[in-house]
DRENKOLLUM-962723 format. One record per residue (C-alpha): x, y, z; residue number from 0. Coordinates in nm, 2 decimals, always signed. Each point is the difference from the previous one (the first is absolute). Last residue first. Layout:
DRENKOLLUM-962723
<rotor u="X" v="Y" w="Z" pos="NUM"/>
...
This chain:
DRENKOLLUM-962723
<rotor u="-0.78" v="-2.30" w="-0.90" pos="326"/>
<rotor u="-0.13" v="-0.22" w="-0.25" pos="325"/>
<rotor u="+0.04" v="-0.34" w="-0.10" pos="324"/>
<rotor u="-0.33" v="-0.20" w="-0.07" pos="323"/>
<rotor u="+0.14" v="-0.25" w="-0.23" pos="322"/>
<rotor u="+0.12" v="-0.21" w="+0.26" pos="321"/>
<rotor u="+0.14" v="-0.39" w="-0.04" pos="320"/>
<rotor u="+0.25" v="+0.12" w="-0.28" pos="319"/>
<rotor u="+0.10" v="+0.23" w="+0.25" pos="318"/>
<rotor u="+0.18" v="-0.23" w="+0.22" pos="317"/>
<rotor u="-0.07" v="+0.12" w="+0.34" pos="316"/>
<rotor u="+0.24" v="-0.06" w="+0.31" pos="315"/>
<rotor u="-0.13" v="-0.26" w="+0.23" pos="314"/>
<rotor u="+0.21" v="+0.15" w="+0.31" pos="313"/>
<rotor u="+0.06" v="-0.34" w="+0.17" pos="312"/>
<rotor u="+0.38" v="+0.02" w="+0.03" pos="311"/>
<rotor u="+0.13" v="+0.32" w="-0.13" pos="310"/>
<rotor u="+0.30" v="+0.01" w="+0.25" pos="309"/>
<rotor u="+0.24" v="+0.28" w="-0.14" pos="308"/>
<rotor u="-0.09" v="+0.28" w="+0.23" pos="307"/>
<rotor u="+0.00" v="-0.15" w="+0.36" pos="306"/>
<rotor u="+0.14" v="+0.26" w="+0.26" pos="305"/>
<rotor u="-0.37" v="+0.09" w="+0.21" pos="304"/>
<rotor u="+0.06" v="+0.20" w="+0.25" pos="303"/>
<rotor u="-0.03" v="+0.34" w="-0.13" pos="302"/>
<rotor u="-0.34" v="-0.13" w="-0.15" pos="301"/>
<rotor u="-0.10" v="-0.17" w="+0.31" pos="300"/>
<rotor u="-0.08" v="+0.34" w="+0.21" pos="299"/>
<rotor u="-0.28" v="+0.03" w="-0.18" pos="298"/>
<rotor u="-0.18" v="-0.28" w="+0.19" pos="297"/>
<rotor u="-0.06" v="-0.36" w="-0.19" pos="296"/>
<rotor u="-0.35" v="-0.14" w="-0.13" pos="295"/>
<rotor u="+0.02" v="-0.33" w="-0.13" pos="294"/>
<rotor u="-0.30" v="+0.02" w="-0.27" pos="293"/>
<rotor u="-0.24" v="-0.29" w="-0.01" pos="292"/>
<rotor u="-0.04" v="-0.15" w="-0.33" pos="291"/>
<rotor u="-0.27" v="+0.08" w="-0.23" pos="290"/>
<rotor u="+0.07" v="-0.08" w="-0.39" pos="289"/>
<rotor u="+0.30" v="+0.16" w="-0.15" pos="288"/>
<rotor u="+0.02" v="+0.16" w="-0.38" pos="287"/>
<rotor u="+0.00" v="-0.22" w="-0.32" pos="286"/>
<rotor u="-0.35" v="-0.19" w="+0.05" pos="285"/>
<rotor u="-0.19" v="-0.17" w="+0.25" pos="284"/>
<rotor u="-0.39" v="+0.02" w="-0.01" pos="283"/>
<rotor u="-0.25" v="+0.16" w="+0.19" pos="282"/>
<rotor u="+0.26" v="+0.26" w="+0.09" pos="281"/>
<rotor u="+0.04" v="+0.07" w="+0.40" pos="280"/>
<rotor u="-0.21" v="+0.36" w="+0.12" pos="279"/>
<rotor u="-0.03" v="-0.13" w="+0.38" pos="278"/>
<rotor u="+0.40" v="+0.03" w="+0.03" pos="277"/>
<rotor u="-0.04" v="+0.36" w="-0.13" pos="276"/>
<rotor u="+0.22" v="+0.05" w="-0.25" pos="275"/>
<rotor u="+0.36" v="+0.16" w="+0.00" pos="274"/>
<rotor u="+0.24" v="+0.15" w="-0.27" pos="273"/>
<rotor u="+0.37" v="+0.07" w="+0.05" pos="272"/>
<rotor u="+0.15" v="+0.23" w="-0.22" pos="271"/>
<rotor u="+0.40" v="+0.13" w="-0.04" pos="270"/>
<rotor u="+0.05" v="+0.30" w="-0.19" pos="269"/>
<rotor u="+0.30" v="+0.04" w="-0.22" pos="268"/>
<rotor u="+0.03" v="+0.35" w="-0.22" pos="267"/>
<rotor u="+0.33" v="+0.04" w="-0.18" pos="266"/>
<rotor u="+0.13" v="+0.37" w="-0.01" pos="265"/>
<rotor u="+0.12" v="+0.17" w="-0.34" pos="264"/>
<rotor u="-0.39" v="+0.07" w="-0.05" pos="263"/>
<rotor u="-0.22" v="-0.10" w="-0.30" pos="262"/>
<rotor u="-0.16" v="-0.25" w="+0.24" pos="261"/>
<rotor u="-0.32" v="-0.10" w="-0.17" pos="260"/>
<rotor u="-0.33" v="+0.12" w="+0.15" pos="259"/>
<rotor u="-0.18" v="-0.16" w="+0.32" pos="258"/>
<rotor u="-0.34" v="-0.13" w="+0.03" pos="257"/>
<rotor u="-0.25" v="+0.00" w="+0.25" pos="256"/>
<rotor u="-0.39" v="-0.09" w="+0.07" pos="255"/>
<rotor u="-0.10" v="-0.07" w="+0.35" pos="254"/>
<rotor u="-0.17" v="-0.38" w="-0.03" pos="253"/>
<rotor u="+0.22" v="-0.17" w="+0.21" pos="252"/>
<rotor u="+0.04" v="+0.27" w="+0.25" pos="251"/>
<rotor u="+0.34" v="+0.19" w="+0.05" pos="250"/>
<rotor u="+0.27" v="+0.01" w="+0.27" pos="249"/>
<rotor u="+0.28" v="+0.20" w="-0.13" pos="248"/>
<rotor u="+0.34" v="-0.02" w="+0.18" pos="247"/>
<rotor u="+0.29" v="+0.21" w="+0.07" pos="246"/>
<rotor u="+0.38" v="-0.14" w="+0.04" pos="245"/>
<rotor u="+0.12" v="+0.16" w="-0.27" pos="244"/>
<rotor u="-0.17" v="+0.33" w="-0.07" pos="243"/>
<rotor u="-0.33" v="+0.02" w="-0.14" pos="242"/>
<rotor u="-0.19" v="+0.23" w="-0.27" pos="241"/>
<rotor u="-0.36" v="-0.13" w="-0.03" pos="240"/>
<rotor u="-0.18" v="+0.21" w="-0.28" pos="239"/>
<rotor u="-0.35" v="+0.05" w="+0.04" pos="238"/>
<rotor u="-0.28" v="-0.04" w="-0.22" pos="237"/>
<rotor u="-0.30" v="+0.18" w="+0.16" pos="236"/>
<rotor u="-0.37" v="-0.14" w="-0.08" pos="235"/>
<rotor u="-0.27" v="+0.16" w="-0.23" pos="234"/>
<rotor u="+0.12" v="+0.01" w="-0.36" pos="233"/>
<rotor u="+0.25" v="-0.29" w="+0.03" pos="232"/>
<rotor u="-0.27" v="-0.22" w="+0.09" pos="231"/>
<rotor u="-0.14" v="+0.06" w="-0.32" pos="230"/>
<rotor u="+0.36" v="-0.07" w="-0.17" pos="229"/>
<rotor u="+0.03" v="-0.33" w="+0.20" pos="228"/>
<rotor u="-0.30" v="-0.16" w="-0.11" pos="227"/>
<rotor u="+0.08" v="+0.10" w="-0.40" pos="226"/>
<rotor u="+0.36" v="-0.16" w="+0.12" pos="225"/>
<rotor u="-0.15" v="-0.35" w="+0.06" pos="224"/>
<rotor u="+0.30" v="-0.09" w="+0.24" pos="223"/>
<rotor u="+0.32" v="-0.14" w="-0.10" pos="222"/>
<rotor u="+0.17" v="-0.33" w="+0.08" pos="221"/>
<rotor u="+0.35" v="-0.01" w="-0.13" pos="220"/>
<rotor u="+0.23" v="-0.18" w="-0.31" pos="219"/>
<rotor u="-0.11" v="+0.24" w="-0.21" pos="218"/>
<rotor u="-0.34" v="+0.16" w="+0.08" pos="217"/>
<rotor u="-0.21" v="-0.30" w="+0.11" pos="216"/>
<rotor u="-0.37" v="+0.06" w="+0.08" pos="215"/>
<rotor u="-0.18" v="+0.09" w="+0.34" pos="214"/>
<rotor u="-0.32" v="+0.07" w="+0.08" pos="213"/>
<rotor u="-0.07" v="+0.23" w="+0.29" pos="212"/>
<rotor u="-0.04" v="-0.15" w="+0.39" pos="211"/>
<rotor u="-0.17" v="+0.24" w="+0.21" pos="210"/>
<rotor u="-0.04" v="+0.34" w="-0.03" pos="209"/>
<rotor u="+0.02" v="+0.13" w="+0.37" pos="208"/>
<rotor u="+0.39" v="-0.12" w="-0.07" pos="207"/>
<rotor u="+0.03" v="+0.30" w="-0.22" pos="206"/>
<rotor u="+0.03" v="+0.23" w="+0.36" pos="205"/>
<rotor u="+0.31" v="+0.12" w="-0.13" pos="204"/>
<rotor u="+0.14" v="-0.07" w="-0.35" pos="203"/>
<rotor u="+0.36" v="-0.12" w="+0.07" pos="202"/>
<rotor u="+0.32" v="+0.11" w="-0.16" pos="201"/>
<rotor u="+0.31" v="-0.20" w="+0.08" pos="200"/>
<rotor u="+0.34" v="+0.12" w="-0.07" pos="199"/>
<rotor u="+0.17" v="-0.04" w="-0.32" pos="198"/>
<rotor u="+0.35" v="+0.14" w="+0.01" pos="197"/>
<rotor u="-0.12" v="+0.38" w="-0.12" pos="196"/>
<rotor u="-0.28" v="-0.01" w="+0.23" pos="195"/>
<rotor u="+0.19" v="-0.09" w="+0.28" pos="194"/>
<rotor u="+0.06" v="-0.32" w="+0.24" pos="193"/>
<rotor u="+0.29" v="-0.02" w="+0.21" pos="192"/>
<rotor u="+0.17" v="-0.35" w="-0.06" pos="191"/>
<rotor u="-0.11" v="-0.28" w="+0.20" pos="190"/>
<rotor u="-0.36" v="+0.10" w="+0.05" pos="189"/>
<rotor u="-0.24" v="-0.20" w="+0.23" pos="188"/>
<rotor u="-0.32" v="-0.08" w="-0.21" pos="187"/>
<rotor u="-0.22" v="-0.17" w="+0.25" pos="186"/>
<rotor u="-0.32" v="-0.18" w="-0.21" pos="185"/>
<rotor u="-0.30" v="-0.04" w="+0.11" pos="184"/>
<rotor u="-0.32" v="-0.31" w="+0.00" pos="183"/>
<rotor u="-0.34" v="-0.03" w="+0.09" pos="182"/>
<rotor u="-0.10" v="+0.07" w="-0.31" pos="181"/>
<rotor u="-0.27" v="-0.32" w="-0.02" pos="180"/>
<rotor u="+0.01" v="-0.30" w="-0.18" pos="179"/>
<rotor u="+0.30" v="-0.11" w="-0.05" pos="178"/>
<rotor u="-0.04" v="-0.22" w="-0.33" pos="177"/>
<rotor u="+0.35" v="+0.07" w="-0.12" pos="176"/>
<rotor u="-0.18" v="+0.25" w="-0.29" pos="175"/>
<rotor u="-0.05" v="+0.20" w="+0.32" pos="174"/>
<rotor u="+0.37" v="+0.09" w="+0.03" pos="173"/>
<rotor u="+0.04" v="+0.13" w="-0.33" pos="172"/>
<rotor u="-0.26" v="+0.32" w="+0.06" pos="171"/>
<rotor u="+0.08" v="-0.06" w="+0.35" pos="170"/>
<rotor u="+0.31" v="+0.16" w="+0.00" pos="169"/>
<rotor u="-0.15" v="+0.27" w="-0.20" pos="168"/>
<rotor u="+0.11" v="+0.17" w="-0.32" pos="167"/>
<rotor u="+0.08" v="+0.34" w="-0.16" pos="166"/>
<rotor u="+0.37" v="-0.15" w="-0.24" pos="165"/>
<rotor u="+0.34" v="-0.08" w="+0.12" pos="164"/>
<rotor u="+0.30" v="+0.21" w="-0.13" pos="163"/>
<rotor u="+0.31" v="-0.16" w="-0.10" pos="162"/>
<rotor u="+0.36" v="+0.07" w="+0.12" pos="161"/>
<rotor u="+0.24" v="+0.09" w="-0.27" pos="160"/>
<rotor u="+0.14" v="+0.36" w="+0.13" pos="159"/>
<rotor u="+0.12" v="-0.16" w="+0.34" pos="158"/>
<rotor u="-0.08" v="-0.31" w="+0.04" pos="157"/>
<rotor u="-0.39" v="-0.10" w="+0.16" pos="156"/>
<rotor u="+0.02" v="-0.28" w="+0.24" pos="155"/>
<rotor u="-0.32" v="-0.17" w="+0.16" pos="154"/>
<rotor u="+0.08" v="-0.25" w="+0.27" pos="153"/>
<rotor u="-0.29" v="-0.20" w="+0.09" pos="152"/>
<rotor u="-0.18" v="-0.17" w="+0.31" pos="151"/>
<rotor u="-0.28" v="-0.25" w="-0.05" pos="150"/>
<rotor u="-0.35" v="-0.07" w="+0.20" pos="149"/>
<rotor u="+0.13" v="+0.02" w="+0.33" pos="148"/>
<rotor u="-0.27" v="-0.08" w="+0.23" pos="147"/>
<rotor u="-0.26" v="+0.25" w="+0.19" pos="146"/>
<rotor u="-0.21" v="-0.03" w="+0.31" pos="145"/>
<rotor u="-0.25" v="+0.25" w="+0.05" pos="144"/>
<rotor u="-0.07" v="+0.37" w="-0.04" pos="143"/>
<rotor u="+0.14" v="+0.06" w="-0.36" pos="142"/>
<rotor u="+0.20" v="+0.33" w="+0.15" pos="141"/>
<rotor u="+0.10" v="-0.20" w="+0.33" pos="140"/>
<rotor u="+0.11" v="-0.31" w="-0.17" pos="139"/>
<rotor u="+0.22" v="+0.23" w="-0.27" pos="138"/>
<rotor u="+0.13" v="+0.18" w="+0.30" pos="137"/>
<rotor u="+0.13" v="-0.33" w="+0.18" pos="136"/>
<rotor u="+0.12" v="-0.13" w="-0.37" pos="135"/>
<rotor u="+0.25" v="+0.32" w="-0.02" pos="134"/>
<rotor u="+0.07" v="+0.13" w="+0.35" pos="133"/>
<rotor u="-0.10" v="-0.32" w="+0.17" pos="132"/>
<rotor u="+0.30" v="-0.17" w="-0.18" pos="131"/>
<rotor u="-0.09" v="-0.31" w="-0.25" pos="130"/>
<rotor u="+0.09" v="+0.17" w="-0.34" pos="129"/>
<rotor u="+0.33" v="+0.13" w="+0.14" pos="128"/>
<rotor u="+0.10" v="-0.34" w="+0.14" pos="127"/>
<rotor u="-0.05" v="-0.12" w="-0.40" pos="126"/>
<rotor u="+0.24" v="+0.23" w="-0.12" pos="125"/>
<rotor u="+0.23" v="-0.06" w="+0.27" pos="124"/>
<rotor u="+0.06" v="-0.41" w="-0.06" pos="123"/>
<rotor u="-0.27" v="-0.22" w="+0.13" pos="122"/>
<rotor u="-0.27" v="-0.07" w="-0.26" pos="121"/>
<rotor u="-0.26" v="+0.25" w="-0.09" pos="120"/>
<rotor u="-0.21" v="-0.21" w="-0.21" pos="119"/>
<rotor u="-0.15" v="+0.11" w="-0.35" pos="118"/>
<rotor u="+0.32" v="+0.12" w="-0.19" pos="117"/>
<rotor u="+0.04" v="+0.28" w="-0.27" pos="116"/>
<rotor u="+0.28" v="+0.16" w="-0.19" pos="115"/>
<rotor u="-0.06" v="+0.27" w="-0.22" pos="114"/>
<rotor u="+0.22" v="+0.16" w="-0.26" pos="113"/>
<rotor u="-0.15" v="+0.34" w="-0.20" pos="112"/>
<rotor u="-0.01" v="-0.02" w="-0.36" pos="111"/>
<rotor u="-0.06" v="+0.32" w="-0.23" pos="110"/>
<rotor u="-0.13" v="-0.01" w="-0.40" pos="109"/>
<rotor u="-0.31" v="+0.12" w="+0.07" pos="108"/>
<rotor u="-0.21" v="-0.32" w="+0.09" pos="107"/>
<rotor u="+0.12" v="+0.01" w="+0.35" pos="106"/>
<rotor u="+0.20" v="-0.34" w="-0.07" pos="105"/>
<rotor u="+0.11" v="-0.14" w="+0.37" pos="104"/>
<rotor u="+0.37" v="-0.18" w="+0.00" pos="103"/>
<rotor u="+0.05" v="-0.26" w="+0.24" pos="102"/>
<rotor u="+0.17" v="-0.06" w="+0.34" pos="101"/>
<rotor u="+0.11" v="-0.31" w="+0.20" pos="100"/>
<rotor u="+0.34" v="+0.05" w="+0.04" pos="99"/>
<rotor u="-0.09" v="+0.33" w="+0.12" pos="98"/>
<rotor u="-0.09" v="-0.12" w="+0.37" pos="97"/>
<rotor u="+0.34" v="-0.16" w="+0.09" pos="96"/>
<rotor u="+0.29" v="-0.13" w="-0.15" pos="95"/>
<rotor u="+0.10" v="+0.31" w="-0.05" pos="94"/>
<rotor u="-0.07" v="+0.27" w="+0.29" pos="93"/>
<rotor u="-0.21" v="+0.29" w="-0.11" pos="92"/>
<rotor u="-0.31" v="-0.05" w="+0.18" pos="91"/>
<rotor u="+0.22" v="-0.07" w="+0.30" pos="90"/>
<rotor u="+0.17" v="+0.30" w="+0.00" pos="89"/>
<rotor u="-0.35" v="+0.19" w="-0.08" pos="88"/>
<rotor u="-0.11" v="-0.15" w="+0.36" pos="87"/>
<rotor u="+0.26" v="+0.06" w="+0.16" pos="86"/>
<rotor u="+0.01" v="+0.38" w="-0.09" pos="85"/>
<rotor u="-0.36" v="+0.01" w="+0.07" pos="84"/>
<rotor u="+0.04" v="-0.14" w="+0.36" pos="83"/>
<rotor u="+0.27" v="+0.26" w="+0.11" pos="82"/>
<rotor u="-0.17" v="+0.31" w="-0.18" pos="81"/>
<rotor u="-0.35" v="-0.09" w="+0.18" pos="80"/>
<rotor u="-0.25" v="-0.21" w="-0.14" pos="79"/>
<rotor u="-0.35" v="+0.17" w="-0.01" pos="78"/>
<rotor u="+0.16" v="+0.30" w="-0.04" pos="77"/>
<rotor u="-0.30" v="+0.17" w="-0.12" pos="76"/>
<rotor u="-0.35" v="-0.16" w="-0.02" pos="75"/>
<rotor u="-0.21" v="+0.06" w="-0.30" pos="74"/>
<rotor u="-0.37" v="-0.08" w="+0.01" pos="73"/>
<rotor u="-0.22" v="-0.16" w="-0.27" pos="72"/>
<rotor u="-0.33" v="-0.03" w="-0.09" pos="71"/>
<rotor u="-0.13" v="+0.35" w="+0.07" pos="70"/>
<rotor u="-0.31" v="-0.03" w="+0.23" pos="69"/>
<rotor u="+0.07" v="-0.34" w="+0.17" pos="68"/>
<rotor u="+0.37" v="+0.07" w="+0.06" pos="67"/>
<rotor u="-0.07" v="+0.33" w="+0.11" pos="66"/>
<rotor u="-0.25" v="-0.12" w="+0.23" pos="65"/>
<rotor u="+0.23" v="-0.28" w="+0.13" pos="64"/>
<rotor u="+0.26" v="+0.26" w="+0.07" pos="63"/>
<rotor u="-0.25" v="+0.22" w="+0.19" pos="62"/>
<rotor u="-0.06" v="-0.33" w="+0.23" pos="61"/>
<rotor u="+0.36" v="-0.04" w="+0.08" pos="60"/>
<rotor u="+0.17" v="-0.23" w="-0.21" pos="59"/>
<rotor u="+0.34" v="+0.00" w="+0.21" pos="58"/>
<rotor u="+0.37" v="-0.03" w="-0.19" pos="57"/>
<rotor u="+0.30" v="-0.06" w="+0.13" pos="56"/>
<rotor u="+0.36" v="+0.03" w="-0.12" pos="55"/>
<rotor u="-0.02" v="+0.39" w="+0.05" pos="54"/>
<rotor u="-0.30" v="+0.12" w="-0.14" pos="53"/>
<rotor u="-0.08" v="+0.28" w="-0.19" pos="52"/>
<rotor u="-0.39" v="-0.07" w="-0.17" pos="51"/>
<rotor u="-0.10" v="+0.19" w="-0.36" pos="50"/>
<rotor u="-0.40" v="-0.03" w="+0.02" pos="49"/>
<rotor u="-0.16" v="+0.07" w="-0.35" pos="48"/>
<rotor u="-0.12" v="+0.34" w="-0.02" pos="47"/>
<rotor u="-0.37" v="+0.00" w="+0.03" pos="46"/>
<rotor u="-0.23" v="-0.01" w="-0.29" pos="45"/>
<rotor u="-0.26" v="+0.25" w="-0.05" pos="44"/>
<rotor u="-0.36" v="-0.13" w="-0.11" pos="43"/>
<rotor u="-0.05" v="+0.08" w="-0.39" pos="42"/>
<rotor u="-0.11" v="-0.31" w="-0.12" pos="41"/>
<rotor u="-0.08" v="-0.19" w="+0.32" pos="40"/>
<rotor u="+0.25" v="-0.16" w="+0.22" pos="39"/>
<rotor u="-0.06" v="-0.36" w="+0.15" pos="38"/>
<rotor u="+0.08" v="+0.02" w="+0.39" pos="37"/>
<rotor u="-0.38" v="+0.04" w="+0.07" pos="36"/>
<rotor u="-0.06" v="-0.33" w="-0.14" pos="35"/>
<rotor u="+0.22" v="-0.19" w="+0.27" pos="34"/>
<rotor u="+0.35" v="-0.12" w="-0.10" pos="33"/>
<rotor u="+0.16" v="-0.27" w="+0.21" pos="32"/>
<rotor u="+0.15" v="-0.19" w="-0.26" pos="31"/>
<rotor u="-0.26" v="-0.25" w="-0.06" pos="30"/>
<rotor u="-0.29" v="+0.28" w="-0.06" pos="29"/>
<rotor u="-0.22" v="+0.11" w="+0.33" pos="28"/>
<rotor u="-0.37" v="+0.10" w="-0.03" pos="27"/>
<rotor u="-0.10" v="-0.05" w="-0.36" pos="26"/>
<rotor u="-0.33" v="-0.07" w="+0.10" pos="25"/>
<rotor u="-0.05" v="-0.27" w="-0.25" pos="24"/>
<rotor u="+0.37" v="-0.15" w="+0.09" pos="23"/>
<rotor u="-0.02" v="+0.02" w="+0.31" pos="22"/>
<rotor u="-0.34" v="-0.17" w="+0.08" pos="21"/>
<rotor u="+0.10" v="-0.26" w="-0.25" pos="20"/>
<rotor u="+0.23" v="-0.10" w="+0.22" pos="19"/>
<rotor u="-0.28" v="-0.09" w="+0.24" pos="18"/>
<rotor u="-0.18" v="-0.25" w="-0.22" pos="17"/>
<rotor u="-0.36" v="-0.04" w="+0.05" pos="16"/>
<rotor u="-0.07" v="+0.34" w="+0.24" pos="15"/>
<rotor u="+0.19" v="+0.22" w="-0.32" pos="14"/>
<rotor u="-0.21" v="-0.24" w="-0.28" pos="13"/>
<rotor u="-0.35" v="+0.11" w="+0.15" pos="12"/>
<rotor u="+0.14" v="+0.35" w="+0.06" pos="11"/>
<rotor u="+0.12" v="+0.02" w="-0.37" pos="10"/>
<rotor u="-0.30" v="-0.16" w="-0.16" pos="9"/>
<rotor u="-0.23" v="+0.27" w="+0.21" pos="8"/>
<rotor u="+0.23" v="+0.28" w="-0.14" pos="7"/>
<rotor u="-0.04" v="-0.11" w="-0.38" pos="6"/>
<rotor u="-0.37" v="-0.03" w="+0.04" pos="5"/>
<rotor u="-0.03" v="+0.32" w="+0.14" pos="4"/>
<rotor u="+0.21" v="+0.17" w="-0.27" pos="3"/>
<rotor u="-0.20" v="-0.17" w="-0.28" pos="2"/>
<rotor u="-0.31" v="+0.14" w="+0.19" pos="1"/>
<rotor u="+0.14" v="+0.36" w="-0.05" pos="0"/>
């Protein structure tokens, strides 16, 4: 008891001299906006993830934010309407553009996927999409502050042969890039219909509350410590995130997720935009973007843009520079 009194006295002294320490010592609020009461306890019921139906616009209401904080992800149906996703798909399929920069990713189980990744949006239609209010603007609202474009990637799982991606957290490897806090997220936009058969995303709901888990290389990917994952699977729901083309999954950088191999006759392409809080800029330069002010554009800019093959300024990733590939 006396030791506890001494500890509390030290914490009070520290909190008076260092205001930031008061925040940490009391666990009053995490950097992602999560309060202590949001952290699930073993046996607590987990609410269903919020599936939002929108028609071109998205309002991050208090209910949406609560769902985001508790579950570590939200699903937005029809974030891109049919005309928008058709135009984006045509651009991604074009010769002399994005796919010219693709490379293989081995899953460690005799299967491969194709990936291309770029650090800056650029001026083509894919860059416009990454700067829209409904993608970048939503990221800023969910992260509660200014964001910048960390990178975008096109992940391509071919029919029958597309590889799996092991359980991982994005911050499990972004941490290695000297980014201090998990104030980051990814917007996973389905280019094709995503089903269990073609390797849709699987999410361990609420796992972002567990903090960063140690990661190791699995094939040419970075995977989470499976002993810890298996413990979390005993107490947290595992959700299959089936999406139609144009739907979007926004997920926290500490949310555990994976996708199985594509064993179906249908390809599975996905367009993923990653964002970081401006205040969370990496301490050192690395193979992804440092803070660069984001030029936000209205949602209408996607259909107004006809630039497809101009890859100027996108800064495509050389895979030899990145030993932490996963998606």
